C-alpha positions in Angstrom: 16.1 0.7 7.6 20.0 0.6 7.7 19.8 1.4 4.0 17.9 3.9 4.2 20.0 5.8 6.8 22.9 5.0 5.0 21.7 6.3 2.0 20.8 9.2 3.1 24.1 9.9 4.8 25.7 9.0 1.1 23.3 12.5 0.4 24.4 14.5 2.7 28.0 14.0 2.6 28.2 14.6 -1.1 26.0 17.7 -0.7 28.1 18.9 1.7 31.7 18.4 0.5 31.9 20.9 -2.3 31.2 23.5 0.6 33.6 22.3 2.8 35.9 22.2 0.1 35.9 25.5 -0.9 36.6 26.5 2.8 39.9 25.0 2.5 41.2 25.6 -0.2 40.7 29.4 -0.4 43.4 31.5 0.9 41.3 34.0 3.2 39.6 34.4 7.0 36.0 34.2 5.2 35.9 31.2 2.7 35.5 29.3 6.1 32.5 31.6 6.4 31.6 31.2 3.4 31.4 27.4 3.4 29.1 27.4 6.6 27.1 29.6 5.1 26.5 26.7 2.1 26.4 24.0 4.6 23.6 26.1 6.1 22.0 26.8 2.6 22.0 22.7 2.0 20.2 21.8 5.0 18.3 24.8 5.0 16.8 22.9 0.9 16.6 19.8 3.4 14.9 21.4 5.8 12.3 23.0 3.5 12.0 19.9 0.9 10.9 17.7 3.6 8.6 20.0 5.5 7.0 20.7 1.3 6.7 17.1 1.6 5.0 16.6 4.9 2.7 19.9 3.7 1.9 18.2 0.8 0.8 14.4 2.5 -1.6 16.5 5.4 -3.0 18.4 2.1 -3.6 14.6 0.2 -5.4 13.2 3.9 -7.2 16.3 4.3 -8.8 16.0 0.7 -9.6 12.3 1.6 -11.4 13.3 4.3 -13.0 15.4 2.6 -14.1 13.0 -0.2 -14.8 9.8 2.2 -17.2 12.9 4.3 -19.2 13.6 1.0 -19.3 10.0 -0.1 -20.9 8.6 2.9 -23.5 12.1 2.8 -24.2 10.9 -0.5 -24.5 6.9 -0.8 -27.2 5.3 -0.8 -29.1 3.2 2.3 -28.9 0.3 0.1 -24.9 1.0 -0.9 -22.9 0.2 1.9 -21.8 -3.4 2.9 -24.7 -4.9 5.5 -27.0 -3.8 3.0 -25.3 -5.3 0.2 -25.5 -8.2 2.3 -29.1 -8.1 3.1 -29.4 -6.5 6.5 -30.8 -2.9 5.7 -29.7 -0.9 8.8 -31.2 2.7 8.6 -28.5 3.9 11.2 -25.5 2.5 9.1 -25.1 5.7 7.1 -24.8 7.8 10.8 -22.5 5.2 12.2 -19.6 5.7 9.2 -20.8 9.9 9.1 -20.0 9.5 12.9 -16.5 7.9 12.4 -15.8 8.9 10.1 -16.2 12.4 11.5 -14.8 11.6 15.0 -11.6 8.6 13.2 -10.1 12.1 10.9 -7.6 10.3 8.7 -8.3 7.1 10.4 -11.5 6.8 10.4 -11.5 8.2 6.4 -9.1 5.2 5.7 -11.1 2.7 7.3 -14.0 4.0 5.6 -12.4 4.0 2.3 -11.1 0.1 2.0 -13.8 -1.1 3.9 -16.8 0.4 2.3 -15.5 2.8 -0.4 -13.0 0.7 -3.0 -14.3 -2.5 -2.6 -18.6 -1.2 -3.1 -17.9 1.5 -5.7 -20.6 3.9 -5.8 -21.3 3.9 -9.6 -21.0 0.6 -10.2 -23.9 -0.2 -7.1 -26.6 -2.9 -8.0 -30.1 -1.3 -9.2 -32.8 -1.8 -6.1 -35.9 -2.7 -9.0 -38.5 0.0 -7.6 -41.8 -1.5 -6.1 -44.6 -0.9 -8.4 -48.1 0.1 -6.9 -50.4 -2.8 -7.6 -52.4 -2.7 -10.7 -56.2 -1.9 -10.0 -57.6 -5.5 -11.1 -59.0 -5.2 -15.1 -63.1 -5.3 -15.4 -64.4 -8.5 -17.6 -64.9 -7.6 -21.3 
């Protein structure tokens, strides 16, 4: 954790050093204001970068949440972990939908690691279809 703080301090000092050097080397009184303006622009740029990263992380979380809601809605009842283990419950889809909707991003992350990742929809075992009984054949 301390390494990150030191690295962040080095980056800030490196970015602010040219503005400070410019302000001290110039002879006019407006140069100091120009140096302060450059430092302000550097910090504004850093703020926008971190704000943009937070925005991207938020958008990725919202996309994951929507994908999980779609997966819960489209997954057959036999595709949930309890059904795969042989304990089919008709309410499992509803329970997972409530967990994802009310849990938000945390519920989506739990669903992803408990259901989606270990049991992908395309890799689910195909349940054999029950064939209707055939009428007995008359003897010929």
